[in-house]
C-alpha positions as CSV (number, residue, x, y, z in Angstrom):
1,M,5.1,-10.2,-4.0
2,R,7.0,-10.5,-1.4
3,L,7.8,-6.9,0.6
4,K,11.3,-6.9,1.9
5,Q,12.2,-5.4,5.5
6,G,14.2,-2.2,4.3
7,P,15.9,1.0,6.5
8,R,12.4,2.7,7.7
9,G,12.8,5.6,6.4
10,R,11.0,9.5,7.0
11,D,8.3,8.4,5.2
12,G,7.1,5.7,8.1
13,G,7.4,3.3,6.4
14,N,10.2,1.0,5.1
15,G,11.2,3.5,2.3
16,K,9.2,1.4,-0.1
17,Q,5.7,2.8,-0.5
18,E,7.0,5.1,-3.8
19,E,7.9,2.7,-5.5
20,I,4.6,-0.3,-3.9
21,F,2.3,2.1,-5.1
22,Q,3.6,2.3,-8.5
23,R,2.9,-1.6,-8.7
24,Y,-0.1,-1.8,-8.3
25,R,-1.1,1.7,-10.1
26,P,-3.1,-0.7,-11.9
27,L,-4.9,-2.3,-10.5
28,I,-6.0,0.9,-8.0
29,I,-7.1,2.3,-11.4
30,R,-9.1,-0.5,-12.4
31,L,-10.6,-0.9,-8.9
32,W,-11.6,2.8,-9.8
33,R,-13.4,2.4,-12.3
34,R,-15.1,-0.9,-11.2
35,Y,-15.8,0.4,-7.8
36,Y,-16.8,4.3,-9.6
37,V,-18.7,6.4,-6.6
38,A,-20.1,9.4,-8.1
39,G,-18.2,12.8,-6.7
40,L,-15.7,10.5,-6.1
41,E,-12.5,12.6,-8.3
42,F,-9.6,9.6,-9.2
43,A,-7.4,11.8,-6.9
44,D,-9.0,11.4,-4.2
45,W,-9.7,7.5,-4.9
46,E,-5.4,7.5,-5.3
47,Q,-5.0,9.6,-2.2
48,E,-6.7,6.7,-0.7
49,A,-4.9,3.8,-1.7
50,R,-1.7,5.6,-0.8
51,M,-3.2,5.5,3.1
52,V,-3.7,2.2,2.9
53,I,-0.4,1.1,1.5
54,V,1.2,3.2,4.3
55,R,-1.3,1.7,6.8
56,V,-0.1,-1.8,5.5
57,L,3.4,-0.7,5.9
58,E,3.5,0.0,9.4
59,V,1.5,-3.5,9.8
60,Y,3.8,-5.9,8.0
61,Q,5.4,-8.1,10.6
62,G,8.1,-9.6,8.1
63,S,10.1,-12.3,9.5
64,E,14.2,-12.3,8.4
65,D,14.0,-14.0,5.1
66,G,11.1,-12.2,3.9
67,E,8.6,-14.2,4.6
68,Q,5.5,-12.7,5.2
69,E,4.2,-14.0,9.6
70,S,1.5,-11.8,10.0
71,V,-0.9,-8.9,9.4
72,K,-4.3,-8.2,10.6
73,N,-6.7,-5.0,11.1
74,V,-5.1,-3.6,8.2
75,V,-8.2,-0.9,6.9
């Protein structure tokens, strides 16, 4: 998936956080089921996933044509 650079919104990202979260939600659910941690509710897992998405968007550096240049030490 290519991330398109957009104007930075008040959320600190590029305004696409919710869209990206919804796109990857099936994967987030699958990983929660696979790596279930006793006592960790799905709501907490979702919150952690949202924080990872925010962090990825913060460090994402794309060129003018949308190609990703580099993302290091995301998590």
